[in-house]
N, C-alpha and C positions, 0 to 999 in steps of 0.2 A: 558691790558699786567699782561704778567704771569710773575714775576719780576724774580724769581729765574734763567731763564735761559735766562738774559742777562747781561752782562758785566755791575757793576754799575760806570764805569767811564765812558764807551763810552755812556752809556743811557740818564748818567744825561748833558751830550755834546747834545746830540739829542733834549732833551727835553727843554733843555734853550734855542737851535736856534729854534726849533716849537714856541717855547712862546715868542722868541723875532721875527721871523718873523711876529707871526701871532696878536703883536702888546699886549700881554697879556690874550690869549683867551684860552690857552690850560687848560685844565682840565685834569688829569691822572685817570681813573680806573684799581685796582690793584687786583691780587689776588695771590696766594702762587701755584696754579696749581692741577692738581689732578691725572694726569698722571704718575704713578710711573716710568714706564719707558722711559717717555721722560724726566722726568726730569733726570734721574740718566745721560743719553745721553749728559745732558748738568754739570753732577758732582756735582748734588745735590740730597742728600739722601734724599726720600719723606719725613723721618723723621724730617729734619732739613731745609723742606723748609718754614715754616713759620718762622725760624730762619732767614733762608737767606733773606727773602724778608724784616724784621723789619732790619736787615743792611744794607742793598740794601738804601730802606727808610731814614735812618739815616743818611747814605755817602754820598747821594744826595745833602741833607741838606745843609750838610758842604761845598761840591764844588760846589751849587748854591750862599753861603752865606760869603763864608772868600776868603779874595784873598788866601792865603796860606793855604789848607786843608788838613787836615790829617783825618785819622779815624784808629781803632786800636779795631779790634771784634775778634770775635772766628771763622768766615768763610770770614770778608772782613778785608782785611787788607791793608791800604799803608802811604805810609811817605808824606812828604810835597809833594801838586801837585796844579797845576796851573790849573782851567778849568776856558775857555772862548767858549763862549760869557756867559755872566749871566743873567740869566731869566730878564724879564721888571719886571714882579708880583713880588713885595715884600716876600720874604721868598721862593719864589719859587713857582712855581705851587702846585693849590692844588691836592692832595694826598686822591683820595677816596678810602675806600678800597670795594672792591666787595663779599664780603662773608656772610652768615649767620649762620653758628655754634655759638655754646656758650661761645666758645671763640673769637668771631669777632668783641662784643663789647669792652673786654677790650681792644683790638691791634689798635684799633679806638681811642680810648680813649687817648691810648699810643704815637700812631706818626703819625696818619691819620691828613684828613681836613675835611674828612666826610665818607659817609656811602655810596653805591651803591648797595641795592640789588635788586637781579632779581627777578621781581615781579614773585608773584603766587609759590616761593617757600618758604616763612615765611609769617606770622599773623604779617603787616606792624606795627599796633599797638603796639601789644608784643616786635617786635624786639626796636621801639623807645622807652618803658619801659625799654627793657634791655643794651639801650645804655645811655638812660639818668642815671640808675644807674651805667654805669661802666664808666660814667664820673665823678660823683660823688665821688665815692671811688679813681678816678686818680688827683679829686680837678681840672676838669679841666670844663672849661663855654659850656655845650651840647649848646646852641643859638650862638654859633660859627661854630659849624659843619655846611657842607654843606650836603644838603640832595638830592639823584638823583635816580628815578626809570629806574633799567632798563628794556626794555622789559614792558612800559604801553601801555597798551589798547584802542584799537577806540573806545573808550564808554564815553560818555560825566559825566554820574554818577559815574564811576568809575577813571576818572581823576581829577576830581571835590572831590571825597573822599581823593584822595593820598596829593592833593593839600591841604585840611583841615588838615589833618596831620602835615603837615609842608612842603612836597617835595616843592624841588624850581624848580627842571628840571625833565622832565619825559621825557626817550628815546624811541621810538618808533621803531620799528622793521622794516627789509624792508628784502624781500623774494632775493634770486641770481638769481633775472630773468630778463628776456628784459626790454626794457624801458617801453613799451605798457602796462606792470604789474606793472613795480614798481612808472611812474610817477602818476597814477590817484591815487595811495597810498598816493603819498608827500600828492597832491592837500585836499585828503580828511584830511589828518595830518594837513596841513595848515588849514583846513574850521574849528577843531575844536580847534586850536590853539587859533583861532582867536576869539570862543564861549568862550573859559576860559580866556583870555586875559590874 
């Protein structure tokens, strides 16, 4: 989700509702956006997108965890608010940042529950070292973070290497194509998942 393009109160309710309906299976992948014009259409200056993203995530957590939530930031500001339903996941669903810039690691350590890099966009080992250093600076336990890899390759060795690095979740891509093309891919991914255990 491109966070700055969504109203934080409405989105908190939507996420909590989905978490409740799914029995606590929701995991949220977030980003700040790259399309300046699109962000401007949503009232967010490109230079402010990560500040808005941070405040939205912090506001979600208030809405999910407090009976009477309020939040006062530079971009998100609301008085006492009652938001229902509450998520079934304690503390709210995990929020994973899908970014690979040099600033992403400190942002993850400050206000996210994990990392969701896009495969091939960054050296994963170096990224994890940077994330561990950011957690040390923030006095946060790196081992509590969830690690998911977006765009995993349909290759046992590549997937095994990601798992060995500590990635707990591998997300494979599917093309926007007819069922006769997509269903065999799903079978291939299922067979690979079976091998990986």
